[in-house]
Structure formats: C-alpha cells, structure tokens
C-alpha positions in Angstrom: 11.8 -10.1 -35.5 11.4 -7.4 -32.8 8.2 -8.0 -30.8 7.6 -4.3 -29.9 7.8 -1.9 -32.9 7.9 1.2 -30.6 11.2 3.0 -30.2 13.4 2.2 -27.3 12.9 5.7 -25.9 9.1 5.3 -26.0 9.3 2.0 -24.2 11.5 3.4 -21.5 9.2 6.4 -21.0 6.2 4.1 -20.7 8.0 1.8 -18.3 9.1 4.8 -16.2 5.5 6.1 -16.1 4.2 2.8 -14.9 6.8 2.5 -12.2 6.1 6.0 -11.0 2.4 5.2 -10.9 3.0 2.1 -8.7 5.1 4.2 -6.3 2.4 6.9 -6.3 -0.3 4.4 -5.3 2.0 3.2 -2.4 2.7 6.8 -1.3 -0.9 8.1 -1.5 -2.3 6.5 1.8 0.9 7.5 3.6 0.5 11.2 2.6 -3.2 11.0 3.8 -2.1 9.7 7.1 0.6 12.4 7.4 -1.9 15.1 6.7 -4.2 13.7 9.4 -1.4 13.4 11.9 -0.1 16.9 11.1 -3.6 18.3 11.8 -3.7 16.5 15.1 -0.2 17.7 16.1 -1.2 21.3 15.4 -4.2 20.9 17.7 -2.1 19.2 20.4 0.4 22.1 20.3 -2.4 24.6 21.2 -3.7 22.3 24.0 -0.2 21.8 25.4 0.5 25.5 25.4 -2.8 26.3 27.2 -1.9 23.5 29.8 1.6 25.0 30.4 -0.1 28.2 31.6 -1.9 26.5 34.4 -0.9 25.5 37.9 -1.7 21.9 37.1 1.3 21.7 34.7 3.7 22.8 37.3 3.2 19.5 39.2 5.0 17.6 36.4 8.4 17.6 34.9 6.7 17.0 31.5 2.9 17.7 31.6 0.6 15.1 30.1 -0.4 17.1 27.1 3.3 17.9 26.4 4.1 14.2 26.5 1.3 13.5 24.1 2.5 16.2 21.8 6.1 14.9 21.8 4.9 11.3 21.0 2.9 12.5 18.0 5.7 14.8 16.8 8.0 11.8 16.8 5.4 9.7 15.0 5.0 12.5 12.4 8.8 12.7 11.9 8.9 8.9 11.3 6.1 9.1 8.6 7.8 12.1 6.9 11.1 10.3 6.9 9.5 7.3 5.2 7.8 9.6 2.7 11.1 11.1 1.7 12.6 7.6 1.1 9.6 6.4 -0.9 9.6 9.6 -3.0 13.3 9.0 -3.9 12.4 5.6 -5.2 9.5 7.1 -7.2 11.6 9.8 -8.7 14.4 7.3 -9.6 11.8 5.0 -11.2 14.3 2.2 -12.0 12.6 -0.5 -10.0 9.0 -1.4 -9.0 8.0 -1.3 -5.3 7.8 -5.1 -5.2 11.3 -5.4 -6.7 12.8 -3.0 -4.1 10.9 -4.7 -1.3 12.1 -8.2 -2.3 15.7 -6.9 -2.4 15.4 -5.3 1.1 13.4 -8.3 2.5 10.4 -6.2 3.3 7.3 -8.3 4.2 4.3 -8.7 1.9 6.4 -7.4 -1.1 5.9 -3.9 0.3 2.3 -3.7 -0.8 1.4 -1.2 2.0 3.5 1.7 3.4 3.2 0.1 6.8 5.3 -2.9 5.6 8.2 -0.5 5.0 8.5 0.3 8.7 10.3 -2.4 10.8 8.0 -4.3 13.2 10.0 -3.4 16.3 9.7 0.3 15.4 5.9 -0.1 14.9 5.6 -1.8 18.3 7.5 1.0 20.0 5.4 3.8 18.5 2.2 2.0 19.0 3.0 1.6 22.7 4.1 5.2 23.0 1.0 6.6 21.5 -1.3 4.2 23.3 0.1 5.6 26.6 -0.8 9.2 25.7 -3.9 8.6 23.6 -6.7 11.1 24.5 -9.3 8.4 24.5 -7.8 5.4 26.3 -11.1 3.5 26.2 -11.0 3.6 22.4 -8.2 1.6 20.7 -6.2 3.5 18.1 -4.7 1.9 15.0 -1.4 3.7 14.7 -0.2 2.0 11.5 -3.4 1.4 9.4 -3.0 -0.6 6.2 -6.3 0.7 4.9 -6.8 4.5 4.9 -10.3 5.8 4.4 -10.6 7.5 1.0 -12.8 10.5 0.3 -16.3 9.5 -0.5 -17.0 9.6 -4.3 -19.6 11.9 -5.7 -23.1 10.5 -6.0 -23.7 9.3 -9.5 -27.1 9.1 -11.2 -27.9 5.4 -11.6 -28.0 4.2 -15.1 -31.4 3.0 -16.4 -29.8 0.2 -18.4 -27.7 -2.6 -16.9 -24.1 -2.7 -18.0 -23.6 -5.5 -20.6 -20.9 -8.0 -20.0 -17.6 -7.4 -21.8 -17.2 -9.0 -25.2 -14.4 -11.4 -26.1 -12.6 -8.6 -28.0 -12.7 -6.3 -25.0 -11.5 -9.1 -22.7 -8.6 -9.9 -25.0 -7.8 -6.2 -25.5 -7.6 -5.7 -21.7 -5.5 -8.8 -21.3 -3.1 -7.6 -24.0 -2.7 -4.2 -22.3 -2.0 -5.9 -18.9 0.6 -8.3 -20.5 2.2 -5.4 -22.4 2.6 -3.4 -19.1 4.1 -6.4 -17.4 6.5 -7.0 -20.3 7.6 -3.3 -20.2 8.4 -3.6 -16.5 10.2 -6.9 -16.8 10.8 -8.1 -20.4 11.3 -11.9 -20.9 11.1 -14.1 -24.0 8.3 -16.1 -22.4 6.2 -12.9 -21.9 6.8 -11.8 -25.4 5.6 -15.2 -26.7 2.4 -15.0 -24.7 1.8 -11.4 -25.9 2.3 -12.6 -29.5 -0.2 -15.4 -29.0 -2.8 -13.2 -27.3 -2.4 -10.5 -30.0 -3.0 -13.1 -32.7 -6.2 -14.2 -30.8 -7.3 -10.6 -30.6 -6.7 -10.1 -34.4 -8.7 -13.3 -35.2 -11.5 -12.2 -32.9 -11.7 -8.8 -34.7 -11.7 -10.6 -38.1 -14.5 -12.9 -37.1 -16.5 -10.0 -35.8 -16.0 -8.1 -39.1 -17.0 -11.1 -41.1 -20.1 -11.6 -39.0 -21.1 -8.0 -39.4 -20.5 -8.1 -43.1 -22.6 -11.3 -43.4 -25.4 -9.6 -41.4 -25.3 -6.5 -43.5 -25.3 -8.6 -46.7 -28.4 -10.5 -45.5 -30.1 -7.3 -44.6 -29.5 -5.7 -48.1 -30.5 -9.0 -49.8 -33.8 -9.0 -47.8 -34.5 -5.4 -48.8 -33.9 -6.2 -52.5 -36.2 -9.2 -52.4 -38.9 -7.1 -50.7 -38.4 -4.4 -53.4 -38.7 -7.0 -56.2 -41.9 -8.4 -54.6 -43.5 -5.0 -54.5 -42.6 -4.4 -58.1 -44.3 -7.7 -59.1 -47.3 -6.8 -57.1 -47.7 -3.5 -58.9 
C-alpha cells in the first residue's frame, strides 16, 4: 500500500518548495549583509573621490581612502559571487543545503552563509578590512553569523495567557514535520513512523469526539431531568 496518496507531481512540487525555502533562509542574511556593504561602498566612493582632489592624496601612490574602498569592493565582490552560487543551488532545488554542504565537506553542514567561504579566505579578508577600518579602536566582525533582523512591529499584548498546545495539536505538528522530512528524503523507516503517528493522531481525534459526545449527552440529559422536575412541580 502506498503511504502517500498524493500524486507524484504534487509530492515533487512540495519537495521542491521546501528545498527552495531552506536555501532562501540561508541566502537572506547574506543579502542583508550585501546591501549593507554596498551602501558602505557607495559612501566610501564619495569620500575617496573628495580625498583624491586634495594635496594630501598626492603624497601616496594609493591614498588611504582609496585603499579602504578597494578592500570593501573586493569584499563585496566576494559576497556577490557567493550569492550567485547559492541562488543557483536554490533555483535547481534538487538537494537541501545540508546535503550539498556534506558533499562539499563544508563545516557545520552549511548552516550559515559564512560556512560556505573557506577559512583561509575569511582570514585574508578580515585582515585586509581590519587594516583599513575607519574606526580601528572598534573591532569589526567581517563575516557575522548572526545578522540583525528588522525589529518587528509592536503588538498589543493579549489579555489572556496562551493555553498550552493540546495532544492533538502536538501530534498534528509532529506529523507535518515528519511529512516534510519524508518528502525531502523518503525512507521506509520514516514512512513507518509517519503511519504510527498518523494512527495516534486519528485515535486522539476519536477520543476527543467521544468525550465531546458524552459531555453533550450529559448536558442534554440534565436539561431533560430539570424540565421533568419543573413539570412535576407544576
């Protein structure tokens, strides 16, 4: 018996969407860092141009602000090259980031975009930027693993505390997670676990329906008894 009744095309489409989402999460902080770096490069271009018009710049073969600009332009080119490579994997969507990272022996299973840049290259660019950093007294993290995300909008606090998830909700979430994992890498063992959890979810729903039916029956019975008592009293 086939475990998944969905057509093969549907399963493949879901799998492709999941893989693209994984690559998108990996790419997002990289694009944020690229945008920040591009803004900095544009500012440094203007500063380097103004410096080139002064007599101070004539004392150097390569003025300080020009050296700083060239270092950041090289850094930006590195990031953009990595972005193109990761986007190709995303558009192809035949393997997850972890699977590609394991095949290429990338550390940490490629969880961060930083892991996809060789260590010796990271050291080279870190030293180059540190030598031209505009605030030498403040250390700069050239390859940050954690990029600051935009602050979320303020939400009105709820008056009621959120209730803990029910057994059915927990089982439903677990079944969804197992199903996604199975679509990405189907194995007989995973199919067996999904079948077991699906049966547990079905039984939990049945038990809940029975409990609700018993509660409703008790309520109706109590209302009938109260009605009969009022009739006898009249």
